[in-house]
C-alpha positions as CSV (number, residue, x, y, z in Angstrom):
1,M,73.1,115.8,101.6
2,K,73.1,112.2,102.0
3,L,70.9,109.3,100.6
4,P,67.9,109.2,102.9
5,E,67.8,105.7,104.7
6,K,64.1,105.1,103.4
7,V,61.9,105.8,100.4
8,K,58.3,105.3,100.1
9,I,57.5,104.1,96.5
10,G,53.7,103.2,95.9
11,G,52.9,103.3,99.3
12,I,55.8,100.8,100.2
13,N,58.7,101.5,102.6
14,Y,62.0,100.8,100.9
15,E,65.3,100.8,102.9
16,V,68.4,102.4,101.4
17,L,71.4,100.4,102.2
18,L,74.7,101.5,101.0
19,V,77.0,98.2,100.6
20,P,80.5,97.7,98.8
21,L,80.8,97.2,95.1
22,K,82.2,93.7,95.2
23,S,78.9,92.6,97.4
24,E,76.4,89.8,96.9
25,E,73.7,92.3,96.4
26,L,75.4,94.2,93.8
27,N,76.0,90.8,91.8
28,Y,79.8,91.0,92.9
29,G,80.6,94.4,90.8
30,D,78.1,93.5,87.6
31,A,75.6,96.5,89.1
32,I,76.2,99.8,90.9
33,G,72.6,99.5,92.3
34,S,69.6,97.0,92.7
35,I,66.5,96.6,94.1
36,I,64.7,93.7,95.3
37,H,60.7,94.3,95.6
38,S,60.1,91.1,97.8
39,E,62.6,92.5,100.5
40,C,61.8,96.4,100.1
41,K,65.6,97.1,99.9
42,I,67.7,99.1,97.4
43,W,71.3,98.7,97.5
44,I,73.6,101.5,96.1
45,N,77.3,100.9,95.7
46,K,79.1,103.1,98.5
47,E,82.3,103.6,96.8
48,M,80.8,106.0,94.4
49,P,81.0,109.9,94.7
50,L,77.6,111.2,96.5
51,Q,76.3,112.6,92.8
52,K,76.5,109.1,91.4
53,Q,75.1,107.4,94.5
54,Q,72.0,109.8,94.1
55,E,71.7,109.2,90.4
56,T,71.7,105.6,90.9
57,L,69.0,105.8,93.6
58,L,66.7,107.7,91.4
59,H,67.4,105.1,88.6
60,E,66.3,102.2,91.2
61,I,63.4,104.2,92.2
62,I,62.1,104.7,88.8
63,H,62.3,100.9,88.4
64,A,60.4,100.4,91.5
65,Y,57.4,102.9,89.9
66,V,57.6,101.3,86.7
67,C,57.2,97.7,88.5
68,H,54.6,99.1,90.6
69,L,52.6,100.6,87.8
70,V,52.9,97.5,85.6
71,C,51.9,95.0,88.6
72,A,49.0,97.4,89.4
73,F,47.4,97.4,86.1
74,C,48.4,94.4,84.3
75,K,48.5,90.9,85.7
76,D,49.4,89.3,82.7
77,Q,52.5,86.7,83.3
78,Q,54.0,87.9,80.4
79,V,54.5,91.3,81.5
80,Q,56.0,90.6,85.1
81,P,59.5,89.7,84.1
82,F,59.5,93.5,83.1
83,C,60.0,94.3,87.1
84,H,63.0,92.5,87.3
85,L,64.9,94.7,84.8
């Protein structure tokens, strides 16, 4: 089963993109997955086995849910950086 092309998180559609590990989106190899909320995109290292890609996608989805919850319930500027983990 391959990864979905899109996922809906907190009512927002995110595009799921497979990219090389050494890509700019993955900080040139420093990350295996990344999410940019402002662009509604999730990037996953395409060089990993499918199971690891799925685990990484779940990890990024959890980051998005946490960010949506924190941003929805607390507008405190001190909490906002939590969304960039």
